[in-house]
N, CA, C and O atoms as a GROMACS GRO file, in nm:
protein
  552
    1MET      N    1  -2.639   9.447 -10.050
    1MET     CA    2  -2.653   9.583 -10.098
    1MET      C    3  -2.581   9.594 -10.232
    1MET      O    4  -2.489   9.519 -10.262
    2LYS      N    5  -2.626   9.690 -10.312
    2LYS     CA    6  -2.564   9.716 -10.442
    2LYS      C    7  -2.491   9.849 -10.438
    2LYS      O    8  -2.538   9.945 -10.377
    3LEU      N    9  -2.375   9.852 -10.501
    3LEU     CA   10  -2.293   9.973 -10.505
    3LEU      C   11  -2.252  10.000 -10.648
    3LEU      O   12  -2.206   9.911 -10.720
    4ARG      N   13  -2.268  10.126 -10.689
    4ARG     CA   14  -2.218  10.171 -10.819
    4ARG      C   15  -2.136  10.297 -10.798
    4ARG      O   16  -2.178  10.389 -10.728
    5ILE      N   17  -2.018  10.300 -10.859
    5ILE     CA   18  -1.934  10.420 -10.859
    5ILE      C   19  -1.922  10.465 -11.003
    5ILE      O   20  -1.873  10.392 -11.089
    6ILE      N   21  -1.970  10.586 -11.029
    6ILE     CA   22  -1.986  10.633 -11.166
    6ILE      C   23  -1.911  10.764 -11.186
    6ILE      O   24  -1.924  10.857 -11.106
    7THR      N   25  -1.832  10.772 -11.293
    7THR     CA   26  -1.768  10.896 -11.335
    7THR      C   27  -1.837  10.941 -11.463
    7THR      O   28  -1.917  10.866 -11.518
    8PRO      N   29  -1.809  11.061 -11.511
    8PRO     CA   30  -1.874  11.106 -11.635
    8PRO      C   31  -1.846  11.016 -11.755
    8PRO      O   32  -1.925  11.013 -11.850
    9LEU      N   33  -1.735  10.942 -11.753
    9LEU     CA   34  -1.699  10.862 -11.869
    9LEU      C   35  -1.722  10.713 -11.854
    9LEU      O   36  -1.728  10.642 -11.954
   10THR      N   37  -1.734  10.662 -11.731
   10THR     CA   38  -1.742  10.518 -11.714
   10THR      C   39  -1.804  10.480 -11.580
   10THR      O   40  -1.814  10.562 -11.488
   11VAL      N   41  -1.844  10.355 -11.570
   11VAL     CA   42  -1.885  10.298 -11.443
   11VAL      C   43  -1.760  10.230 -11.386
   11VAL      O   44  -1.716  10.128 -11.439
   12VAL      N   45  -1.705  10.285 -11.280
   12VAL     CA   46  -1.580  10.236 -11.223
   12VAL      C   47  -1.602  10.106 -11.148
   12VAL      O   48  -1.518  10.016 -11.154
   13ALA      N   49  -1.715  10.095 -11.078
   13ALA     CA   50  -1.746   9.973 -11.002
   13ALA      C   51  -1.896   9.952 -11.001
   13ALA      O   52  -1.973  10.047 -10.987
   14ALA      N   53  -1.936   9.827 -11.016
   14ALA     CA   54  -2.077   9.787 -11.003
   14ALA      C   55  -2.077   9.654 -10.929
   14ALA      O   56  -2.044   9.550 -10.986
   15VAL      N   57  -2.114   9.658 -10.801
   15VAL     CA   58  -2.103   9.541 -10.713
   15VAL      C   59  -2.241   9.512 -10.655
   15VAL      O   60  -2.310   9.602 -10.610
   16ASP      N   61  -2.280   9.383 -10.657
   16ASP     CA   62  -2.414   9.345 -10.610
   16ASP      C   63  -2.417   9.284 -10.471
   16ASP      O   64  -2.525   9.270 -10.414
   17ASP      N   65  -2.303   9.248 -10.414
   17ASP     CA   66  -2.304   9.174 -10.288
   17ASP      C   67  -2.225   9.243 -10.177
   17ASP      O   68  -2.142   9.180 -10.112
   18VAL      N   69  -2.250   9.372 -10.157
   18VAL     CA   70  -2.182   9.449 -10.053
   18VAL      C   71  -2.249   9.422  -9.919
   18VAL      O   72  -2.371   9.432  -9.906
   19THR      N   73  -2.168   9.388  -9.818
   19THR     CA   74  -2.223   9.364  -9.684
   19THR      C   75  -2.202   9.482  -9.590
   19THR      O   76  -2.280   9.501  -9.496
   20SER      N   77  -2.097   9.561  -9.614
   20SER     CA   78  -2.075   9.682  -9.534
   20SER      C   79  -1.998   9.783  -9.618
   20SER      O   80  -1.928   9.747  -9.713
   21PHE      N   81  -2.012   9.909  -9.581
   21PHE     CA   82  -1.958  10.018  -9.662
   21PHE      C   83  -1.916  10.131  -9.568
   21PHE      O   84  -1.981  10.156  -9.467
   22ARG      N   85  -1.806  10.198  -9.602
   22ARG     CA   86  -1.760  10.312  -9.522
   22ARG      C   87  -1.714  10.422  -9.617
   22ARG      O   88  -1.646  10.397  -9.716
   23ALA      N   89  -1.754  10.547  -9.583
   23ALA     CA   90  -1.716  10.664  -9.663
   23ALA      C   91  -1.694  10.781  -9.568
   23ALA      O   92  -1.704  10.767  -9.446
   24GLU      N   93  -1.664  10.898  -9.626
   24GLU     CA   94  -1.637  11.015  -9.544
   24GLU      C   95  -1.695  11.140  -9.610
   24GLU      O   96  -1.677  11.162  -9.730
   25ASP      N   97  -1.766  11.220  -9.530
   25ASP     CA   98  -1.817  11.348  -9.576
   25ASP      C   99  -1.769  11.458  -9.481
   25ASP      O  100  -1.683  11.433  -9.396
   26ASP      N  101  -1.824  11.578  -9.492
   26ASP     CA  102  -1.779  11.689  -9.408
   26ASP      C  103  -1.800  11.663  -9.259
   26ASP      O  104  -1.728  11.719  -9.176
   27SER      N  105  -1.897  11.579  -9.224
   27SER     CA  106  -1.923  11.553  -9.082
   27SER      C  107  -1.832  11.444  -9.026
   27SER      O  108  -1.828  11.424  -8.904
   28GLY      N  109  -1.758  11.375  -9.112
   28GLY     CA  110  -1.667  11.271  -9.067
   28GLY      C  111  -1.692  11.139  -9.139
   28GLY      O  112  -1.762  11.134  -9.240
   29SER      N  113  -1.633  11.034  -9.085
   29SER     CA  114  -1.645  10.900  -9.143
   29SER      C  115  -1.774  10.834  -9.096
   29SER      O  116  -1.816  10.855  -8.982
   30PHE      N  117  -1.836  10.756  -9.183
   30PHE     CA  118  -1.959  10.686  -9.146
   30PHE      C  119  -1.965  10.553  -9.217
   30PHE      O  120  -1.899  10.532  -9.319
   31GLY      N  121  -2.044  10.462  -9.164
   31GLY     CA  122  -2.062  10.330  -9.223
   31GLY      C  123  -2.207  10.306  -9.259
   31GLY      O  124  -2.298  10.368  -9.203
   32ILE      N  125  -2.227  10.216  -9.354
   32ILE     CA  126  -2.362  10.180  -9.397
   32ILE      C  127  -2.374  10.028  -9.396
   32ILE      O  128  -2.289   9.957  -9.449
   33LEU      N  129  -2.481   9.981  -9.335
   33LEU     CA  130  -2.514   9.838  -9.331
   33LEU      C  131  -2.651   9.821  -9.396
   33LEU      O  132  -2.723   9.919  -9.414
   34PRO      N  133  -2.688   9.698  -9.432
   34PRO     CA  134  -2.821   9.676  -9.490
   34PRO      C  135  -2.930   9.732  -9.398
   34PRO      O  136  -2.921   9.719  -9.276
   35GLY      N  137  -3.032   9.792  -9.457
   35GLY     CA  138  -3.142   9.849  -9.381
   35GLY      C  139  -3.120   9.994  -9.342
   35GLY      O  140  -3.203  10.053  -9.272
   36TYR      N  141  -3.010  10.053  -9.386
   36TYR     CA  142  -2.978  10.192  -9.353
   36TYR      C  143  -3.082  10.284  -9.414
   36TYR      O  144  -3.139  10.252  -9.519
   37THR      N  145  -3.107  10.396  -9.352
   37THR     CA  146  -3.205  10.491  -9.403
   37THR      C  147  -3.156  10.558  -9.532
   37THR      O  148  -3.036  10.572  -9.554
   38ASP      N  149  -3.249  10.598  -9.616
   38ASP     CA  150  -3.216  10.665  -9.741
   38ASP      C  151  -3.161  10.805  -9.710
   38ASP      O  152  -3.212  10.874  -9.622
   39PHE      N  153  -3.058  10.844  -9.782
   39PHE     CA  154  -3.005  10.980  -9.765
   39PHE      C  155  -2.913  11.016  -9.881
   39PHE      O  156  -2.879  10.932  -9.964
   40LEU      N  157  -2.874  11.142  -9.884
   40LEU     CA  158  -2.784  11.196  -9.986
   40LEU      C  159  -2.679  11.280  -9.914
   40LEU      O  160  -2.713  11.360  -9.827
   41THR      N  161  -2.552  11.263  -9.951
   41THR     CA  162  -2.445  11.342  -9.890
   41THR      C  163  -2.336  11.370  -9.992
   41THR      O  164  -2.322  11.299 -10.092
   42SER      N  165  -2.260  11.474  -9.965
   42SER     CA  166  -2.146  11.511 -10.050
   42SER      C  167  -2.020  11.453  -9.988
   42SER      O  168  -1.988  11.482  -9.872
   43LEU      N  169  -1.949  11.372 -10.064
   43LEU     CA  170  -1.825  11.312 -10.016
   43LEU      C  171  -1.710  11.409 -10.033
   43LEU      O  172  -1.708  11.490 -10.126
   44ILE      N  173  -1.613  11.401  -9.942
   44ILE     CA  174  -1.491  11.479  -9.954
   44ILE      C  175  -1.387  11.391 -10.023
   44ILE      O  176  -1.405  11.269 -10.031
   45PRO      N  177  -1.278  11.449 -10.074
   45PRO     CA  178  -1.173  11.363 -10.131
   45PRO      C  179  -1.123  11.266 -10.025
   45PRO      O  180  -1.069  11.306  -9.922
   46SER      N  181  -1.142  11.138 -10.051
   46SER     CA  182  -1.110  11.036  -9.950
   46SER      C  183  -1.108  10.898 -10.015
   46SER      O  184  -1.130  10.884 -10.135
   47VAL      N  185  -1.081  10.799  -9.933
   47VAL     CA  186  -1.086  10.660  -9.977
   47VAL      C  187  -1.209  10.596  -9.917
   47VAL      O  188  -1.227  10.595  -9.795
   48ILE      N  189  -1.295  10.541 -10.003
   48ILE     CA  190  -1.411  10.467  -9.953
   48ILE      C  191  -1.374  10.319  -9.946
   48ILE      O  192  -1.281  10.274 -10.014
   49TRP      N  193  -1.447  10.246  -9.865
   49TRP     CA  194  -1.415  10.105  -9.840
   49TRP      C  195  -1.545  10.026  -9.839
   49TRP      O  196  -1.646  10.075  -9.790
   50TRP      N  197  -1.542   9.903  -9.894
   50TRP     CA  198  -1.657   9.814  -9.881
   50TRP      C  199  -1.611   9.670  -9.873
   50TRP      O  200  -1.502   9.634  -9.919
   51LYS      N  201  -1.696   9.589  -9.815
   51LYS     CA  202  -1.668   9.446  -9.801
   51LYS      C  203  -1.780   9.370  -9.871
   51LYS      O  204  -1.898   9.403  -9.858
   52GLN      N  205  -1.739   9.267  -9.946
   52GLN     CA  206  -1.836   9.182 -10.016
   52GLN      C  207  -1.868   9.059  -9.931
   52GLN      O  208  -1.804   9.033  -9.830
   53GLN      N  209  -1.969   8.984  -9.974
   53GLN     CA  210  -2.014   8.866  -9.899
   53GLN      C  211  -1.904   8.763  -9.881
   53GLN      O  212  -1.902   8.693  -9.779
   54ASP      N  213  -1.814   8.751  -9.976
   54ASP     CA  214  -1.706   8.653  -9.963
   54ASP      C  215  -1.592   8.703  -9.873
   54ASP      O  216  -1.492   8.633  -9.857
   55GLY      N  217  -1.607   8.821  -9.814
   55GLY     CA  218  -1.507   8.876  -9.723
   55GLY      C  219  -1.402   8.963  -9.789
   55GLY      O  220  -1.318   9.021  -9.721
   56THR      N  221  -1.406   8.974  -9.921
   56THR     CA  222  -1.311   9.056  -9.995
   56THR      C  223  -1.334   9.204  -9.963
   56THR      O  224  -1.447   9.253  -9.967
   57GLU      N  225  -1.226   9.274  -9.933
   57GLU     CA  226  -1.234   9.417  -9.908
   57GLU      C  227  -1.185   9.493 -10.031
   57GLU      O  228  -1.088   9.454 -10.096
   58HIS      N  229  -1.253   9.602 -10.061
   58HIS     CA  230  -1.218   9.686 -10.176
   58HIS      C  231  -1.206   9.830 -10.131
   58HIS      O  232  -1.271   9.872 -10.035
   59TYR      N  233  -1.122   9.905 -10.201
   59TYR     CA  234  -1.099  10.045 -10.170
   59TYR      C  235  -1.109  10.126 -10.298
   59TYR      O  236  -1.074  10.079 -10.406
   60CYS      N  237  -1.157  10.249 -10.284
   60CYS     CA  238  -1.166  10.336 -10.401
   60CYS      C  239  -1.142  10.480 -10.358
   60CYS      O  240  -1.212  10.532 -10.271
   61ALA      N  241  -1.043  10.543 -10.417
   61ALA     CA  242  -1.016  10.684 -10.390
   61ALA      C  243  -1.106  10.768 -10.480
   61ALA      O  244  -1.109  10.748 -10.602
   62VAL      N  245  -1.178  10.861 -10.420
   62VAL     CA  246  -1.266  10.949 -10.496
   62VAL      C  247  -1.224  11.093 -10.471
   62VAL      O  248  -1.183  11.130 -10.361
   63ARG      N  249  -1.234  11.172 -10.574
   63ARG     CA  250  -1.204  11.315 -10.561
   63ARG      C  251  -1.338  11.387 -10.552
   63ARG      O  252  -1.390  11.439 -10.651
   64GLN      N  253  -1.391  11.389 -10.433
   64GLN     CA  254  -1.524  11.443 -10.403
   64GLN      C  255  -1.630  11.360 -10.474
   64GLN      O  256  -1.598  11.264 -10.543
   65GLY      N  257  -1.755  11.397 -10.458
   65GLY     CA  258  -1.863  11.327 -10.522
   65GLY      C  259  -1.989  11.330 -10.438
   65GLY      O  260  -1.992  11.388 -10.330
   66GLU      N  261  -2.093  11.266 -10.489
   66GLU     CA  262  -2.222  11.258 -10.421
   66GLU      C  263  -2.254  11.111 -10.397
   66GLU      O  264  -2.238  11.027 -10.486
   67LEU      N  265  -2.300  11.081 -10.277
   67LEU     CA  266  -2.343  10.946 -10.241
   67LEU      C  267  -2.492  10.950 -10.218
   67LEU      O  268  -2.541  11.026 -10.135
   68ALA      N  269  -2.565  10.867 -10.292
   68ALA     CA  270  -2.709  10.853 -10.273
   68ALA      C  271  -2.738  10.712 -10.225
   68ALA      O  272  -2.704  10.614 -10.292
   69VAL      N  273  -2.800  10.701 -10.108
   69VAL     CA  274  -2.840  10.572 -10.053
   69VAL      C  275  -2.992  10.564 -10.068
   69VAL      O  276  -3.063  10.654 -10.023
   70SER      N  277  -3.041  10.457 -10.131
   70SER     CA  278  -3.185  10.446 -10.155
   70SER      C  279  -3.232  10.302 -10.129
   70SER      O  280  -3.151  10.213 -10.105
   71ASN      N  281  -3.362  10.283 -10.134
   71ASN     CA  282  -3.425  10.152 -10.111
   71ASN      C  283  -3.384  10.091  -9.977
   71ASN      O  284  -3.348   9.974  -9.968
   72HIS      N  285  -3.391  10.174  -9.873
   72HIS     CA  286  -3.357  10.130  -9.736
   72HIS      C  287  -3.216  10.073  -9.727
   72HIS      O  288  -3.193   9.972  -9.661
   73GLY      N  289  -3.123  10.140  -9.793
   73GLY     CA  290  -2.983  10.100  -9.786
   73GLY      C  291  -2.943   9.990  -9.883
   73GLY      O  292  -2.828   9.947  -9.882
   74SER      N  293  -3.035   9.944  -9.966
   74SER     CA  294  -3.000   9.834 -10.056
   74SER      C  295  -2.932   9.882 -10.185
   74SER      O  296  -2.875   9.802 -10.258
   75GLN      N  297  -2.938  10.013 -10.213
   75GLN     CA  298  -2.875  10.068 -10.333
   75GLN      C  299  -2.791  10.190 -10.295
   75GLN      O  300  -2.842  10.284 -10.233
   76MET      N  301  -2.663  10.188 -10.332
   76MET     CA  302  -2.574  10.302 -10.308
   76MET      C  303  -2.512  10.342 -10.441
   76MET      O  304  -2.453  10.260 -10.511
   77ASP      N  305  -2.526  10.469 -10.475
   77ASP     CA  306  -2.470  10.522 -10.599
   77ASP      C  307  -2.378  10.638 -10.565
   77ASP      O  308  -2.418  10.732 -10.496
   78ILE      N  309  -2.256  10.632 -10.615
   78ILE     CA  310  -2.160  10.741 -10.598
   78ILE      C  311  -2.132  10.799 -10.736
   78ILE      O  312  -2.092  10.727 -10.827
   79THR      N  313  -2.153  10.928 -10.749
   79THR     CA  314  -2.115  10.998 -10.872
   79THR      C  315  -1.998  11.090 -10.837
   79THR      O  316  -2.005  11.166 -10.740
   80THR      N  317  -1.893  11.082 -10.915
   80THR     CA  318  -1.771  11.157 -10.888
   80THR      C  319  -1.701  11.188 -11.019
   80THR      O  320  -1.722  11.120 -11.119
   81ARG      N  321  -1.618  11.290 -11.018
   81ARG     CA  322  -1.540  11.321 -11.138
   81ARG      C  323  -1.430  11.221 -11.162
   81ARG      O  324  -1.401  11.184 -11.276
   82GLU      N  325  -1.366  11.178 -11.053
   82GLU     CA  326  -1.255  11.084 -11.066
   82GLU      C  327  -1.262  10.979 -10.957
   82GLU      O  328  -1.297  11.009 -10.843
   83ALA      N  329  -1.229  10.856 -10.993
   83ALA     CA  330  -1.223  10.747 -10.896
   83ALA      C  331  -1.117  10.647 -10.942
   83ALA      O  332  -1.106  10.614 -11.060
   84VAL      N  333  -1.039  10.599 -10.844
   84VAL     CA  334  -0.938  10.497 -10.869
   84VAL      C  335  -0.960  10.387 -10.766
   84VAL      O  336  -0.955  10.413 -10.646
   85CYS      N  337  -0.986  10.264 -10.812
   85CYS     CA  338  -1.020  10.154 -10.721
   85CYS      C  339  -0.911  10.048 -10.716
   85CYS      O  340  -0.832  10.032 -10.810
   86GLY      N  341  -0.907   9.976 -10.603
   86GLY     CA  342  -0.812   9.867 -10.585
   86GLY      C  343  -0.854   9.779 -10.469
   86GLY      O  344  -0.950   9.810 -10.398
   87THR      N  345  -0.782   9.668 -10.449
   87THR     CA  346  -0.816   9.576 -10.340
   87THR      C  347  -0.719   9.585 -10.223
   87THR      O  348  -0.740   9.521 -10.120
   88ASP      N  349  -0.614   9.665 -10.238
   88ASP     CA  350  -0.513   9.679 -10.133
   88ASP      C  351  -0.484   9.827 -10.112
   88ASP      O  352  -0.455   9.898 -10.209
   89PRO      N  353  -0.490   9.876  -9.989
   89PRO     CA  354  -0.467  10.019  -9.967
   89PRO      C  355  -0.329  10.067 -10.015
   89PRO      O  356  -0.317  10.179 -10.065
   90LYS      N  357  -0.227   9.985 -10.000
   90LYS     CA  358  -0.092  10.027 -10.042
   90LYS      C  359  -0.083  10.038 -10.194
   90LYS      O  360  -0.029  10.136 -10.246
   91SER      N  361  -0.137   9.938 -10.264
   91SER     CA  362  -0.133   9.945 -10.410
   91SER      C  363  -0.224  10.056 -10.461
   91SER      O  364  -0.198  10.116 -10.565
   92LEU      N  365  -0.333  10.084 -10.387
   92LEU     CA  366  -0.423  10.192 -10.426
   92LEU      C  367  -0.350  10.326 -10.419
   92LEU      O  368  -0.368  10.411 -10.507
   93ALA      N  369  -0.270  10.346 -10.317
   93ALA     CA  370  -0.194  10.471 -10.305
   93ALA      C  371  -0.103  10.489 -10.426
   93ALA      O  372  -0.091  10.600 -10.478
   94GLU      N  373  -0.038  10.382 -10.470
   94GLU     CA  374   0.048  10.389 -10.588
   94GLU      C  375  -0.034  10.418 -10.713
   94GLU      O  376   0.008  10.498 -10.798
   95LEU      N  377  -0.150  10.353 -10.726
   95LEU     CA  378  -0.237  10.377 -10.841
   95LEU      C  379  -0.284  10.522 -10.844
   95LEU      O  380  -0.286  10.584 -10.950
   96VAL      N  381  -0.322  10.574 -10.729
   96VAL     CA  382  -0.369  10.712 -10.722
   96VAL      C  383  -0.258  10.809 -10.761
   96VAL      O  384  -0.281  10.902 -10.838
   97GLN      N  385  -0.138  10.788 -10.709
   97GLN     CA  386  -0.026  10.875 -10.745
   97GLN      C  387   0.001  10.870 -10.894
   97GLN      O  388   0.021  10.974 -10.957
   98ALA      N  389   0.002  10.751 -10.952
   98ALA     CA  390   0.026  10.737 -11.096
   98ALA      C  391  -0.085  10.806 -11.175
   98ALA      O  392  -0.058  10.874 -11.274
   99HIS      N  393  -0.209  10.788 -11.131
   99HIS     CA  394  -0.323  10.849 -11.199
   99HIS      C  395  -0.313  11.001 -11.196
   99HIS      O  396  -0.331  11.067 -11.299
  100PHE      N  397  -0.285  11.058 -11.079
  100PHE     CA  398  -0.279  11.202 -11.068
  100PHE      C  399  -0.157  11.260 -11.138
  100PHE      O  400  -0.164  11.372 -11.189
  101HIS      N  401  -0.044  11.187 -11.141
  101HIS     CA  402   0.073  11.233 -11.217
  101HIS      C  403   0.039  11.235 -11.366
  101HIS      O  404   0.078  11.328 -11.438
  102GLU      N  405  -0.032  11.134 -11.412
  102GLU     CA  406  -0.072  11.129 -11.553
  102GLU      C  407  -0.164  11.247 -11.585
  102GLU      O  408  -0.148  11.311 -11.689
  103LYS      N  409  -0.259  11.276 -11.497
  103LYS     CA  410  -0.349  11.390 -11.517
  103LYS      C  411  -0.271  11.521 -11.520
  103LYS      O  412  -0.299  11.608 -11.603
  104GLU      N  413  -0.174  11.535 -11.432
  104GLU     CA  414  -0.093  11.656 -11.426
  104GLU      C  415  -0.010  11.672 -11.553
  104GLU      O  416   0.002  11.783 -11.605
  105ASP      N  417   0.046  11.563 -11.605
  105ASP     CA  418   0.122  11.568 -11.730
  105ASP      C  419   0.032  11.610 -11.846
  105ASP      O  420   0.073  11.691 -11.930
  106LEU      N  421  -0.089  11.556 -11.851
  106LEU     CA  422  -0.183  11.594 -11.956
  106LEU      C  423  -0.218  11.742 -11.947
  106LEU      O  424  -0.228  11.811 -12.048
  107ARG      N  425  -0.237  11.791 -11.824
  107ARG     CA  426  -0.270  11.932 -11.804
  107ARG      C  427  -0.154  12.021 -11.850
  107ARG      O  428  -0.176  12.123 -11.916
  108LYS      N  429  -0.031  11.983 -11.816
  108LYS     CA  430   0.086  12.061 -11.856
  108LYS      C  431   0.100  12.063 -12.008
  108LYS      O  432   0.128  12.167 -12.066
  109ASN      N  433   0.080  11.947 -12.073
  109ASN     CA  434   0.088  11.941 -12.219
  109ASN      C  435  -0.019  12.028 -12.283
  109ASN      O  436   0.007  12.095 -12.383
  110ALA      N  437  -0.139  12.028 -12.225
  110ALA     CA  438  -0.246  12.112 -12.278
  110ALA      C  439  -0.212  12.259 -12.262
  110ALA      O  440  -0.241  12.339 -12.351
  111ASN      N  441  -0.149  12.296 -12.151
  111ASN     CA  442  -0.109  12.436 -12.130
  111ASN      C  443  -0.003  12.479 -12.231
  111ASN      O  444  -0.010  12.590 -12.284
  112VAL      N  445   0.093  12.392 -12.259
  112VAL     CA  446   0.198  12.425 -12.356
  112VAL      C  447   0.137  12.441 -12.495
  112VAL      O  448   0.170  12.535 -12.567
  113THR      N  449   0.048  12.351 -12.532
  113THR     CA  450  -0.019  12.360 -12.662
  113THR      C  451  -0.101  12.488 -12.672
  113THR      O  452  -0.099  12.556 -12.774
  114SER      N  453  -0.174  12.520 -12.566
  114SER     CA  454  -0.255  12.641 -12.564
  114SER      C  455  -0.168  12.766 -12.577
  114SER      O  456  -0.203  12.858 -12.650
  115LEU      N  457  -0.057  12.769 -12.507
  115LEU     CA  458   0.034  12.883 -12.515
  115LEU      C  459   0.089  12.899 -12.656
  115LEU      O  460   0.100  13.011 -12.706
  116GLY      N  461   0.123  12.788 -12.721
  116GLY     CA  462   0.172  12.793 -12.859
  116GLY      C  463   0.067  12.849 -12.954
  116GLY      O  464   0.099  12.928 -13.042
  117LEU      N  465  -0.058  12.809 -12.935
  117LEU     CA  466  -0.167  12.861 -13.019
  117LEU      C  467  -0.187  13.010 -12.995
  117LEU      O  468  -0.211  13.086 -13.089
  118GLN      N  469  -0.179  13.052 -12.870
  118GLN     CA  470  -0.195  13.194 -12.838
  118GLN      C  471  -0.084  13.277 -12.903
  118GLN      O  472  -0.111  13.383 -12.960
  119LEU      N  473   0.040  13.229 -12.894
  119LEU     CA  474   0.152  13.302 -12.956
  119LEU      C  475   0.137  13.309 -13.107
  119LEU      O  476   0.166  13.412 -13.168
  120SER      N  477   0.092  13.201 -13.168
  120SER     CA  478   0.069  13.201 -13.314
  120SER      C  479  -0.038  13.302 -13.351
  120SER      O  480  -0.026  13.373 -13.451
  121ALA      N  481  -0.144  13.308 -13.272
  121ALA     CA  482  -0.252  13.403 -13.300
  121ALA      C  483  -0.202  13.547 -13.286
  121ALA      O  484  -0.237  13.633 -13.367
  122ILE      N  485  -0.122  13.574 -13.184
  122ILE     CA  486  -0.068  13.710 -13.164
  122ILE      C  487   0.022  13.748 -13.280
  122ILE      O  488   0.014  13.860 -13.330
  123ARG      N  489   0.108  13.656 -13.324
  123ARG     CA  490   0.196  13.684 -13.438
  123ARG      C  491   0.115  13.712 -13.565
  123ARG      O  492   0.149  13.801 -13.643
  124LEU      N  493   0.010  13.637 -13.585
  124LEU     CA  494  -0.075  13.657 -13.702
  124LEU      C  495  -0.145  13.793 -13.696
  124LEU      O  496  -0.152  13.863 -13.797
  125ILE      N  497  -0.195  13.830 -13.580
  125ILE     CA  498  -0.262  13.960 -13.565
  125ILE      C  499  -0.164  14.074 -13.589
  125ILE      O  500  -0.195  14.169 -13.661
  126ILE      N  501  -0.046  14.064 -13.529
  126ILE     CA  502   0.055  14.169 -13.550
  126ILE      C  503   0.095  14.176 -13.696
  126ILE      O  504   0.113  14.285 -13.750
  127GLY      N  505   0.108  14.063 -13.761
  127GLY     CA  506   0.143  14.060 -13.903
  127GLY      C  507   0.037  14.126 -13.989
  127GLY      O  508   0.069  14.189 -14.090
  128ARG      N  509  -0.089  14.112 -13.951
  128ARG     CA  510  -0.197  14.175 -14.027
  128ARG      C  511  -0.207  14.325 -13.999
  128ARG      O  512  -0.239  14.403 -14.088
  129LEU      N  513  -0.179  14.364 -13.875
  129LEU     CA  514  -0.188  14.505 -13.840
  129LEU      C  515  -0.070  14.586 -13.891
  129LEU      O  516  -0.085  14.702 -13.928
  130ARG      N  517   0.048  14.524 -13.893
  130ARG     CA  518   0.171  14.591 -13.938
  130ARG      C  519   0.244  14.502 -14.038
  130ARG      O  520   0.346  14.442 -14.004
  131PRO      N  521   0.194  14.492 -14.158
  131PRO     CA  522   0.256  14.401 -14.254
  131PRO      C  523   0.398  14.443 -14.295
  131PRO      O  524   0.475  14.359 -14.341
  132ASP      N  525   0.434  14.572 -14.278
  132ASP     CA  526   0.567  14.617 -14.319
  132ASP      C  527   0.672  14.596 -14.211
  132ASP      O  528   0.791  14.600 -14.240
  133ASP      N  529   0.631  14.575 -14.087
  133ASP     CA  530   0.726  14.562 -13.976
  133ASP      C  531   0.743  14.415 -13.940
  133ASP      O  532   0.677  14.366 -13.848
  134ARG      N  533   0.828  14.344 -14.010
  134ARG     CA  534   0.849  14.201 -13.991
  134ARG      C  535   0.934  14.170 -13.867
  134ARG      O  536   0.939  14.055 -13.822
  135ARG      N  537   1.000  14.273 -13.810
  135ARG     CA  538   1.084  14.250 -13.692
  135ARG      C  539   1.003  14.199 -13.574
  135ARG      O  540   1.054  14.121 -13.494
  136LEU      N  541   0.878  14.241 -13.561
  136LEU     CA  542   0.794  14.201 -13.448
  136LEU      C  543   0.757  14.053 -13.453
  136LEU      O  544   0.721  13.994 -13.351
  137LEU      N  545   0.766  13.996 -13.570
  137LEU     CA  546   0.725  13.856 -13.586
  137LEU      C  547   0.834  13.758 -13.548
  137LEU      O  548   0.809  13.638 -13.540
  138GLN      N  549   0.955  13.807 -13.525
  138GLN     CA  550   1.066  13.716 -13.498
  138GLN      C  551   1.090  13.699 -13.352
  138GLN      O  552   1.181  13.625 -13.313
   0.00000   0.00000   0.00000
């Protein structure tokens, strides 16, 4: 089976030799083997798992997404906003925490920058409306 995990910016994983796959949606956890029926489901934030022909197990944390199974289970495509993949569940947990902390830091920095721009705009507007009253600008 073939598996692709796609985010808006990149293809996180593209694997051609998947022998089994497990994911989770609102109805619970489910597995997919070759010959599975075609379907579409919405994934919940969870860790998906797959095994390759050489026995290697892989894990990928997804923050929601859509799973499309086509060609009688031979093609699986996951589209998601965010995905973090790894080969070990413990290291994946650390990767996910680091990834989400980085995202949170970026969000906080964006908020601070936005607030600074808003304050500058307010000062400029007040300065234009009351050019003689400089006390409000300080």
